[in-house]
C-alpha positions as CSV (number, residue, x, y, z in Angstrom):
1,X,-5.1,23.0,-11.9
2,X,-8.3,23.0,-10.9
3,X,-9.3,22.2,-7.1
4,X,-13.0,21.2,-7.9
5,X,-13.8,17.7,-8.4
6,X,-14.9,17.0,-12.0
7,X,-18.5,15.6,-11.8
8,X,-17.8,11.9,-11.9
9,X,-15.5,12.1,-9.2
10,X,-18.2,13.9,-7.0
11,X,-20.3,11.3,-7.8
12,X,-18.5,8.6,-7.2
13,X,-17.3,10.3,-3.9
14,X,-21.0,10.5,-2.8
15,X,-21.5,6.7,-3.2
16,X,-18.5,5.5,-1.4
17,X,-19.0,7.9,1.5
18,X,-22.7,6.4,2.0
19,X,-21.1,3.0,1.4
20,X,-18.6,3.8,4.1
21,X,-21.5,4.9,6.4
22,X,-23.5,2.3,6.4
23,X,-21.7,-1.1,5.6
24,X,-17.9,-0.3,6.4
25,X,-17.4,1.3,9.8
26,X,-20.2,-0.9,11.1
27,X,-18.3,-3.9,10.1
28,X,-15.2,-2.9,11.7
29,X,-16.1,-4.6,15.2
30,X,-18.1,-7.6,13.0
31,X,-14.7,-8.3,11.6
32,X,-12.5,-8.4,14.0
33,X,-15.0,-10.2,16.2
34,X,-15.4,-12.9,13.3
35,X,-11.6,-13.1,13.2
36,X,-10.9,-14.0,16.7
37,X,-12.9,-16.5,15.7
38,X,-11.3,-18.1,12.7
39,X,-9.4,-21.2,13.3
40,X,-6.8,-20.1,10.9
41,X,-6.2,-16.2,11.8
42,X,-5.4,-15.6,8.0
43,X,-9.0,-16.5,6.7
44,X,-11.0,-13.9,5.6
45,X,-13.6,-12.7,7.7
46,X,-16.9,-13.8,6.2
47,X,-18.0,-9.9,6.8
48,X,-15.3,-8.9,4.2
49,X,-16.6,-10.7,1.5
50,X,-20.2,-9.4,1.9
51,X,-18.3,-6.2,1.4
52,X,-16.8,-6.7,-1.5
53,X,-19.9,-8.0,-3.4
54,X,-22.0,-4.9,-2.2
55,X,-19.0,-3.0,-3.4
56,X,-19.2,-4.7,-7.0
57,X,-23.1,-4.3,-6.5
58,X,-23.0,-0.2,-5.9
59,X,-19.8,0.3,-8.7
60,X,-17.3,0.7,-6.3
61,X,-14.3,-1.6,-7.6
62,X,-11.0,-1.5,-9.1
63,X,-11.0,2.4,-8.9
64,X,-7.2,2.7,-8.9
65,X,-6.8,1.1,-12.5
66,X,-6.5,4.4,-14.6
67,X,-6.6,1.7,-17.5
68,X,-10.8,1.1,-19.1
69,X,-9.8,-2.0,-19.9
70,X,-8.8,-3.4,-16.4
71,X,-10.4,-0.8,-14.3
72,X,-12.5,2.5,-13.5
73,X,-10.4,4.5,-15.9
74,X,-9.8,6.8,-13.2
75,X,-7.2,9.3,-13.6
76,X,-4.9,9.8,-10.2
77,X,-6.2,13.1,-9.5
78,X,-9.6,11.8,-10.0
79,X,-8.7,8.3,-7.4
80,X,-6.8,11.0,-4.9
81,X,-10.2,12.2,-3.0
82,X,-11.5,8.3,-3.6
83,X,-8.2,6.2,-1.8
84,X,-8.5,9.1,1.1
85,X,-11.7,8.1,2.1
86,X,-11.4,4.6,2.2
87,X,-7.9,5.6,4.3
88,X,-10.7,6.4,6.8
89,X,-10.8,2.7,7.5
90,X,-7.4,1.0,6.3
91,X,-8.0,-2.5,7.7
92,X,-11.3,-2.8,5.5
93,X,-12.1,0.1,2.6
94,X,-9.5,-1.2,0.7
95,X,-10.0,-4.6,0.5
96,X,-13.7,-4.6,0.3
97,X,-12.9,-2.2,-3.5
98,X,-10.1,-4.4,-4.1
99,X,-8.0,-1.5,-4.3
100,X,-5.7,-2.7,-1.3
101,X,-1.6,-3.5,-1.6
102,X,0.2,-5.4,-2.6
103,X,-3.0,-6.6,-5.2
104,X,-3.1,-3.1,-7.2
105,X,0.6,-2.8,-7.3
106,X,0.7,-6.3,-8.6
107,X,-2.3,-5.8,-10.8
108,X,-0.6,-3.0,-12.0
109,X,2.6,-4.8,-13.0
110,X,0.3,-7.5,-14.9
111,X,-1.6,-5.3,-16.7
112,X,1.6,-3.2,-18.1
113,X,4.0,-6.0,-18.6
114,X,2.7,-9.0,-18.4
115,X,2.3,-11.1,-21.4
116,X,-1.4,-12.2,-22.8
117,X,-0.9,-15.6,-21.1
118,X,-0.3,-14.6,-17.8
119,X,-2.9,-11.8,-18.2
120,X,-5.3,-14.2,-18.6
121,X,-4.3,-16.5,-16.0
122,X,-3.3,-14.1,-13.4
123,X,-4.9,-10.5,-13.7
124,X,-7.8,-12.1,-14.5
125,X,-9.1,-13.3,-11.2
126,X,-7.3,-10.4,-9.8
127,X,-9.5,-8.4,-10.9
128,X,-12.3,-10.4,-10.1
129,X,-11.1,-10.8,-6.4
130,X,-10.9,-14.1,-7.0
131,X,-7.3,-14.4,-5.6
132,X,-4.8,-12.3,-3.8
133,X,-1.2,-12.1,-4.8
134,X,2.1,-10.9,-2.8
135,X,5.3,-9.0,-4.2
136,X,8.9,-10.6,-3.2
137,X,11.6,-8.5,-3.4
138,X,13.0,-7.0,0.6
139,X,15.2,-9.4,1.4
140,X,16.9,-10.2,5.4
141,X,20.3,-10.4,5.3
142,X,21.0,-7.2,2.7
143,X,20.0,-3.6,2.8
144,X,17.2,-4.0,0.1
145,X,16.8,0.2,0.1
146,X,19.4,-0.5,-2.3
147,X,17.8,-2.7,-5.0
148,X,21.1,-3.8,-6.7
149,X,21.8,-5.6,-3.3
150,X,19.4,-8.6,-3.7
151,X,21.2,-12.0,-3.9
152,X,18.0,-14.1,-4.8
153,X,18.9,-15.9,-8.3
154,X,16.9,-16.3,-11.2
155,X,18.9,-18.8,-13.1
156,X,17.9,-20.1,-16.5
157,X,17.6,-23.9,-16.8
158,X,16.3,-25.1,-20.6
159,X,13.1,-24.5,-20.5
160,X,12.7,-23.1,-17.1
161,X,13.7,-20.7,-14.2
162,X,15.8,-21.9,-11.1
163,X,15.2,-19.6,-8.0
164,X,17.4,-19.9,-5.1
165,X,16.1,-16.8,-2.0
166,X,15.2,-15.7,0.9
167,X,12.8,-13.2,1.3
168,X,11.1,-11.3,4.1
169,X,8.0,-8.6,4.9
170,X,6.6,-10.0,1.9
171,X,3.2,-8.3,2.0
172,X,0.2,-10.7,1.2
173,X,1.6,-14.0,1.6
174,X,0.4,-15.3,4.9
175,X,-3.6,-14.9,3.3
176,X,-4.4,-18.2,2.3
177,X,-6.0,-16.8,-0.8
178,X,-2.6,-15.6,-1.8
179,X,-2.3,-17.7,-5.2
180,X,0.5,-16.4,-7.2
181,X,3.9,-14.2,-6.2
182,X,5.7,-11.8,-8.0
183,X,9.5,-12.4,-7.3
184,X,12.2,-9.9,-7.9
185,X,15.8,-11.6,-8.1
186,X,19.1,-11.9,-10.2
187,X,19.4,-13.6,-14.0
188,X,22.4,-11.5,-14.6
189,X,24.3,-11.6,-10.8
190,X,27.5,-10.2,-12.7
191,X,26.4,-7.4,-15.5
192,X,28.1,-4.6,-16.0
193,X,24.7,-2.5,-15.6
194,X,23.7,-2.9,-12.0
195,X,20.0,-1.7,-13.0
196,X,20.3,-4.5,-15.6
197,X,20.8,-7.6,-13.6
198,X,17.0,-8.3,-12.3
199,X,14.3,-9.2,-13.4
200,X,10.7,-10.3,-11.9
201,X,9.0,-13.5,-12.2
202,X,6.0,-15.8,-11.6
203,X,6.0,-18.0,-9.1
204,X,2.6,-20.2,-8.5
205,X,2.3,-20.2,-4.2
206,X,1.8,-24.2,-4.8
207,X,4.8,-24.4,-6.8
208,X,7.6,-27.1,-4.9
209,X,10.2,-25.6,-3.1
210,X,8.1,-22.6,-2.0
211,X,7.8,-22.2,2.2
212,X,6.2,-19.9,3.6
213,X,7.9,-19.9,6.7
214,X,6.3,-17.9,9.4
215,X,4.2,-14.5,9.6
216,X,6.3,-11.0,10.4
217,X,5.2,-8.8,13.0
218,X,4.6,-4.9,12.4
219,X,5.4,-3.3,15.9
220,X,3.3,-6.5,17.3
221,X,0.8,-6.4,15.2
222,X,-0.6,-8.4,12.0
223,X,-1.5,-6.5,9.3
224,X,-4.1,-8.9,8.2
225,X,-5.8,-6.1,5.7
226,X,-2.9,-7.0,3.5
227,X,-2.3,-10.3,3.7
228,X,0.0,-10.6,6.3
229,X,3.7,-10.2,5.9
230,X,5.5,-13.3,5.8
231,X,9.4,-14.5,5.8
232,X,9.2,-16.9,2.4
233,X,12.0,-19.2,1.1
234,X,12.5,-20.1,-2.1
235,X,14.6,-23.5,-2.8
236,X,15.2,-24.5,-5.9
237,X,12.0,-23.2,-7.5
238,X,11.3,-24.1,-11.1
239,X,8.7,-22.1,-13.2
240,X,8.5,-22.3,-17.0
241,X,10.1,-19.7,-18.6
242,X,7.0,-18.4,-20.2
243,X,6.6,-17.0,-16.1
244,X,9.2,-14.0,-17.1
245,X,7.4,-10.5,-16.6
246,X,8.5,-8.8,-19.5
247,X,12.2,-9.3,-20.3
248,X,15.2,-10.5,-18.3
249,X,17.0,-7.3,-17.1
250,X,13.8,-5.6,-16.5
251,X,13.2,-6.0,-13.1
252,X,14.6,-2.4,-11.8
253,X,12.6,-0.6,-14.3
254,X,10.0,-2.6,-13.4
255,X,9.8,-1.9,-9.6
256,X,10.1,1.8,-10.5
257,X,6.8,1.7,-12.6
258,X,5.1,-0.2,-10.1
259,X,6.2,1.7,-7.1
260,X,5.3,5.1,-8.3
261,X,1.6,4.7,-8.3
262,X,1.9,2.7,-5.1
263,X,3.9,5.4,-3.4
264,X,0.9,7.9,-3.7
265,X,-2.2,5.5,-2.8
266,X,-0.5,4.9,0.3
267,X,-0.4,8.8,0.7
268,X,-3.8,9.4,-0.3
269,X,-5.2,6.3,2.1
270,X,-2.4,8.3,5.2
271,X,-4.7,11.3,4.4
272,X,-7.9,9.8,5.5
273,X,-5.8,7.9,8.4
274,X,-4.9,11.5,9.8
275,X,-8.5,12.9,8.8
276,X,-10.1,10.0,11.0
277,X,-7.4,10.5,13.7
278,X,-8.6,14.1,14.1
279,X,-12.3,13.2,14.3
280,X,-11.1,10.8,17.2
281,X,-9.2,13.8,18.5
282,X,-12.2,16.4,18.4
283,X,-14.5,13.7,20.2
284,X,-12.0,12.8,22.8
285,X,-11.6,16.4,23.4
286,X,-15.0,17.5,24.0
287,X,-15.9,13.9,26.5
288,X,-13.2,14.2,29.0
289,X,-12.9,16.6,31.7
290,X,-9.2,17.8,33.9
291,X,-8.2,19.8,35.6
292,X,-11.9,21.8,36.1
293,X,-11.7,22.0,32.0
294,X,-13.1,20.0,29.3
295,X,-9.4,18.3,27.2
296,X,-11.2,20.7,24.3
297,X,-10.7,24.0,26.4
298,X,-7.3,23.0,27.1
299,X,-4.3,25.0,25.4
300,X,-2.1,22.6,24.5
301,X,-4.9,20.2,23.2
302,X,-6.4,23.0,20.9
303,X,-2.3,23.6,19.6
304,X,-2.3,19.7,18.5
305,X,-5.9,20.0,16.7
306,X,-5.2,23.6,14.5
307,X,-1.6,21.7,13.9
308,X,-3.5,18.7,12.4
309,X,-5.5,20.8,10.4
310,X,-3.0,22.9,8.9
311,X,-0.4,19.9,8.3
312,X,-3.4,17.9,6.5
313,X,-4.5,20.7,4.3
314,X,-0.8,21.5,3.5
315,X,-0.6,17.4,2.4
316,X,-3.5,17.3,0.4
317,X,-2.6,19.9,-1.7
318,X,1.1,18.4,-2.7
319,X,-0.4,14.9,-3.3
320,X,-3.1,16.3,-5.8
321,X,-0.7,18.7,-7.4
322,X,1.4,15.2,-7.7
323,X,-1.4,13.2,-8.9
324,X,-2.4,16.3,-11.5
325,X,1.4,15.7,-12.5
326,X,1.5,12.4,-13.0
327,X,-1.5,12.4,-15.2
328,X,-0.2,15.3,-17.1
329,X,3.6,14.7,-17.6
330,X,4.0,11.3,-16.3
331,X,5.4,9.7,-13.4
332,X,9.1,10.8,-14.5
333,X,8.1,14.5,-15.0
334,X,6.3,14.0,-11.3
335,X,9.7,12.3,-9.6
336,X,10.3,15.0,-7.7
337,X,6.8,15.6,-6.5
338,X,6.5,11.8,-5.3
339,X,9.4,11.8,-3.7
340,X,8.2,14.3,-1.6
341,X,4.6,13.7,-0.5
342,X,6.4,10.0,0.1
343,X,8.8,11.8,2.7
344,X,6.4,14.4,4.0
345,X,3.4,12.7,4.4
346,X,4.3,9.4,6.4
347,X,6.4,12.0,8.9
348,X,3.5,14.1,9.3
349,X,0.8,11.6,9.9
350,X,2.8,9.4,12.7
351,X,3.0,13.0,14.4
352,X,-0.5,13.7,14.4
353,X,-1.6,10.2,15.4
354,X,0.9,10.7,18.1
355,X,-0.6,13.6,19.4
356,X,-4.2,11.6,19.1
357,X,-2.5,9.1,21.8
358,X,-1.6,11.4,24.0
359,X,-5.1,13.0,24.2
360,X,-6.4,9.2,24.7
361,X,-3.5,8.5,27.5
362,X,-3.7,4.7,28.1
363,X,-6.5,4.2,26.0
364,X,-4.5,5.3,23.1
365,X,-2.0,2.7,22.9
366,X,-4.4,0.1,23.9
367,X,-7.2,-2.6,21.3
368,X,-9.6,-0.5,22.3
369,X,-8.8,2.3,19.8
370,X,-7.7,2.4,16.5
371,X,-4.6,4.7,17.5
372,X,-2.5,2.4,18.1
373,X,-2.9,0.3,15.0
374,X,-2.8,3.6,13.0
375,X,0.5,4.7,14.5
376,X,2.5,1.3,13.5
377,X,0.6,1.1,9.9
378,X,1.6,5.1,9.3
379,X,5.2,4.3,10.7
380,X,5.6,1.4,8.5
381,X,4.7,3.6,5.3
382,X,8.5,5.4,6.8
383,X,9.9,2.6,5.4
384,X,8.4,0.7,2.8
385,X,8.6,1.6,-0.9
386,X,11.7,2.9,0.3
387,X,13.0,4.4,3.4
388,X,12.7,8.2,3.5
389,X,16.5,8.9,3.9
390,X,16.8,6.9,0.1
391,X,14.4,9.4,-1.5
392,X,16.2,12.4,0.6
393,X,18.8,11.7,-0.8
394,X,17.2,11.1,-4.4
395,X,15.3,14.7,-3.7
396,X,18.8,16.5,-2.7
397,X,20.6,15.0,-5.6
398,X,18.3,16.2,-7.8
399,X,18.0,19.9,-6.3
400,X,22.2,20.2,-6.1
401,X,22.4,19.2,-10.0
402,X,21.0,22.4,-11.0
403,X,23.4,23.9,-8.9
404,X,26.6,22.1,-10.0
405,X,26.4,23.0,-14.2
């Protein structure tokens, strides 16, 4: 693969870097101050709408979608360095570009598997940034790392489906702009093939029986960037049969198709988070003195910074290789690499941020520095889209299979 950016990527990088410097970084403090004055803390600060309008004006909109009909038509390899840049400000930049989870994955599902009517009703307003969405899969009463455990039932009743179940950590659900849920449940709970029992269905937020019960915190933080994480109850929720996404029994396959790009997007942004952390470490190290030396002169601090740089360069190469493989041989052909980056990137970035926290001392765990929130976000990604151990299990089986034939 060629590691140089092509002309289009370079041009978009230049535009995006300028947007970050001129609009996004100055808006971070503004968004925090505006949110503190909102009557509903889940409302979107006014500055976010301003950023979205400016991003559209600059042609930095829906960059994540490779489908030229709906998005920018970029390959994964072209999008990778752009997503990394947005990771420098994970609370604002992805949302400003309409490239934030869970909307990105939901738009991909609708673009790939949705009917013409579903795309018209839900995909188009999502692409326009007029509404937000949620993806309802994880459940509190089972080990949701194994999707076959899901208990939510989607039962056919004439021309409708009726949904009963309880979900939690449903990203996006607390945002008042969230208008649609993609819900995963079992249409055939007793089916012989455990991977054909699940289906996905569209549930508008205002459907009777859908209750957003409470916000779930992440290490004490409320994740406003992704519209929060909610506990949601579906009690005899009735929707038309036309709301089924794809076919009955296709939910597991759709989930896998959705999670592949989602995992690499998270890893791209994590590298950006690590880069910002290194910058914060260096600025802190040259500005503070302890025991007669600046922190930058302390050997242990130099080791932290050097190790962080080496780690980021390694991770970036692995992520770029994965993006290239997804473009050239498809998600299935890049399965090993997708799992490898999902295992390696959050774990390593957590360690980098943890070193930065040590460097900052009390300031590192406070609200006056972005480090504590960055750490919480990175640590959570060791669970999101499948915990490390699930990917390690699958990756090890793939390696062992080569020697068992």
